[in-house]
N, C-alpha and C positions, 0 to 999 in steps of 0.2 A: 504493499499499501503505501502510495507516496504521501507526503507530508500536508496536501489537500484532502486525505481522504479518498481519493479515487485509488484505483488499482491500475499495475501496469499488465499487458499481455502476458507476460512475461519476464521472470526475474531479469533486469537490465537490458527489458524490452523498452518500448517507448510506453510515454501515457496514454491513455483512453481517450475519447474525445471529450470536450469540455461541454456537454448537453447542459440547459440551463435547469433551473430547479423544479420548475413544473413539469418539465418531461421525463427527469429521473422520477420526481412521484406518483408520475401517471404510469411507468413500466413500473416502478416498484409495488406499489396500489394493485395493477394486474396482475404481477409474479405473485403476490402476497396469498389473492383468492384463488390462483394456481394451483400453487401450493396447497391450500385446504382443500383442494380435490384428491391429495394421495395418488394421485395416477402413475401407473407404472413408466420409468423410465425417470422419473423425477430425480434429480440431483439431489445427492446427499447433506443434511445440512450442515456439513463444513464447509462443503464448498458453494452452498448458495450466494453469498455474500457476491464470489466471482464470478456466477451465473448471472445475476441481477448486472453485473457490468458491462458482462459480455452480450448480455440482450441490449441495453442502453448503446453500447456503442454501436452493435452491428444494425440495431436500427437507426440512430440517430445522423451515423457518418455516412456523407455523400446522398442526403434527403435535405429538402428544404421541409423544417418544421416552424409553425406558427404558436403562440399559448392557446386557440382559439383551436386547436387542432385536441387537444386534453379531452373533449367529451369523445372524440371519434377514437381516440385509443381506447375508451374506456366501453365502447359500446363494441367494439374489434375485438378485446376480451371477452367480454360475454356472448359474443356471437361463437367465437371460437370454441370455446369453452361449452359451449351446447353440442359441440360436434366434433369435439375429440375422444381418444379414450387410451390417449399416450400421451406423454411429455411432448410439446410441439418445441419444433426450432424456432426461433424468430420469423424467418419468411411466415411461417403460418398466420401472425397475427397479419403482418401485410396483407396477405390474401383477404383477410376479412375486415381491413379496413373500410370503412365508408369513403364516398366518396366526399369531396368537401361542398360545404353549399354552395349554390351559386351566388355569388355578390349581388347585390339590386345593384341595376343600371340607371343613370339619371334619365329622366324623361328627355325626349327630344325639344329643345325649344322652338316653341311655337312663332316663327317669324313669316313674316307676307313676302311677297316678289315684292311690294313696292318698298319694305324697311329694307331687305336684301339690297333691291336698288341705290337706295339712298346710302345704305350702308359702304358700298362700292364707290360711288361719289366721292364720300369723304374720302374713303381711303386716299383716291387719288388725288385730290386735294393736301391731302398731308403729305405725301409722296413728294408731291410739289413742292411745299413748303419748304421740305428737307434740300432738297435739288439747290436752292437760292440761298445765296451768301449773304448777310443783313448788310 
């Protein structure tokens, strides 16, 4: 374990990725619930902390996560736990990760053809002023 509480991949290896607290908490919570199922292939009690770090590193590295993804991660754990009968690999969680909700789009600005023409004329006037020297 490093000074900041993270684990190296191997003795003398590089430090794990520095995932934000919300992500670490979401994975830790999901793994805690997964451990409660006592599935075949579950890591031993002695290695569960390193297993958590391995999951965090595997899932966080190379992907773009936002704090708004925490509910998606929780939902993925719930869906995954309904369907498995053995301890899963981290990729199984990704297979159950729901898509992000589509962001609301701004409505188109209602502009009439007359307003559009007036705006273009004003831009031409401004452009001609820029080209003139005082």
